[in-house]
C-alpha positions, 0 to 999 in steps of 0.5 A: 789715210794718216792725217798730218800733225803739222803744229801742236801743244800738248797738255800735261796729262796730270794737270790739264791747265798746263799747256806746253810749248808748241812743237812744229813738224819737222821736214824730213828730207833735209834731215836724211840728205844731211844724215846721208852726207855725214854717214861716210865720215862718220863711218871712218871715225874710229870707235875710241873717238865715237866713244869720247864724243858720246862720253861728252854727250853723257856728261851733259845729260847727267848735268840736267837729268833732274831736269829731265826727269821733271819734265817727263813727270810733266809731260808725260805723267810718269811719276817723279820717282820712276822718271828719275829711274828711266834718266838713271837708266840712260846714263848706265846705258852708255858705258854699257853700250861702250863695252857692247861695241868693243865686243860686237864690232871687232873683226873675227879672224878666220884661221880654218880655212883655205886663205887668210880671212876675217869677218867684219862689221860695216856701218849700215848708213842712216838709221831711224829710231822711233821712240814711244811716249811711255820711255820718251828718252831711255828707249830711243836712246838704247837703240841710238847709242848702238847706231852711233857706235857702229858709225850710222847717222841716226834721225830720232823721232819721239812720240809728239806726245813727248816732244818737248823732253825728247827734243831736248834730250836729242839736242844734247846729244847732237852737241857732241856730234858732228853735224848731220850725225844725230838729228831730231825730227818732230812730227806724228805718224805720218812723219814717221813713215816718211822717215822709214820709207826714205830710200836712203834710210837703212835702218829703223828701230821702231817701238811702238803698238803691233799695229803700227808695227805690221803697218810699217814692216808691209810699207818698207817690205819691198826694199830688202836691204832696209834692216827693221827692228820692231819692239812691240805690244804685250799682254804679259802674264804672272803665273803664281804657283801653289808654293809662291811667297804669296805677299811677295808676289801679290806686291810684284804683281802690283808693281807690275800692273801699275808702274807708269799706270800700266802704260808699259808693253811688259806691264803685268795685264794677267795673273795665272793663278793655282786654283788652291791658292786663288782666293788668298792671293786676291785678297793680298793683291787688293791690299797691295794695291792700296799703294797705288792712289792716283797722285801728281806725277810731280810729286816725289812720293807719287806711285800712280800718275795719269794716262797719256791722253784722253783717247787712252782714259776713253779707252779705260773708262769703256774697259771698266764698262765690261763684264762679258767672261767674268766679274770685277773683284776690283772695279776702277774708276776713270777720274777727272781730277786728283787733289784739285789737278785735272788730268787723266787719272785712273784707279787700278782694276782686277777683273776675275775671268769666270764667273757668271758668263761662259765666254772663255776668252773675254776681250779684257783677257786678250787686248792689250790695254795699256792701262793698270787693268789686270785679268786673273784666271785660275789653272789646276795643274802646270798644263793648264797654267802654261796653256793659258799663258801661251794662248796670247798672241804676244810673246814678251815677259812672264813671271813665275812665282814659286819656291821650287827650282824645278817647277820654275824651269819647267814654266821657263821651258814651254813658256812662249815669251822672250823674257822670263823671270823668277819671282820677279815683276814682268816689268823687271827688265835691266839694261844688263840684257837683251829686251825682245819678245815673240809673236806679236810682241817683236821680230826677234831682233831685241833692244837691250843689252846686245842690240848692237849685234843688229846694226852693221852689215857682215862683210867677209874678207878673204885674201889669196894667199900671198897675192898682196905685197 
């Protein structure tokens, strides 16, 4: 039984003495009813007009982008510099989505059949977008824009941990659109389930854990006409090969570990090292991690903010107590305060798999932890490195560090991951590319560039020759 979240007040994870505004759960049926009524009219609006309305929303968001970035830092603990980057991505997403809409929503004429024909894209109806706390605006925004451009009204449910800033974004979006076309639903998991299982909701985009995604898929499995796009977790590996630029690789792995305090689905949580360079690389990595010291996330220079809440902090603290299957080479710490601010602060940690224990698959190597904690392994050849990289149930992101193009493509051709990068962090996922994972990381409907391909219903039209005046 999932408990109902009716009224709550978040604490700032970087300053627990700061309590944020009270939030109330939103009744779902009136929102969906209004969106359902708005759907036919919004679907008839020409794409050019939808684009102009959304350009108006972009202009309003641009005016308050610095305020929104600061609010993200306060409410979620994401460092201000990262929050500013998120808002930049939000604004950039508009034009990328407009270009995708012009490309993918256009009718396709078919000339090699027995009759004049075309394939066209029809609006599906009401869409539910469930957004996470770690990118409280960007990820939900990236799913909402394609739906809106395709003619689908959106009910946007942010994480309750980011209710304030996500709610402000949603209200700005709604101001530029007809009534019912973009609505805000505040609440917890129970609210999300009620929204997604509502019979009038035709499309769902969910970003969250694999466990929650699987549960949601089971709940809607009987309704074949519901479309479900899942962006789930990851246990992402960086492979550092014998010919890699080790200082550059160490910096990239440290960044992949520590951005958003490791609370990204594409964070680097494993590193697979060629045996010859492992000692040298780990020494450089520890040095690179010195840049990531816990700090007040609202400070412009902050690199490592707190975890989102006490539950995440406690999970990290308990992870540091584990030692089966290897040895700690950098033992982090769960801190209760930084610079006089009480918060859910942590330090980076690195665990070397192997060592004293004979357990070949310790939990620190297999479990997604959503914290700046890295499990390090070694491999003696490419086959062994591939086998280790692909043993994870997840398949989201993988980075390969090598100077050899042939070596990179050998890895890329066999890695079971939706996103593979050469000499870049696992977190380097620009909006100009699709983004999605395999296995437990998603269901083959990636977000990012091209997501609009999954938000319409395809309809084939053919007309008997000379039958219509």
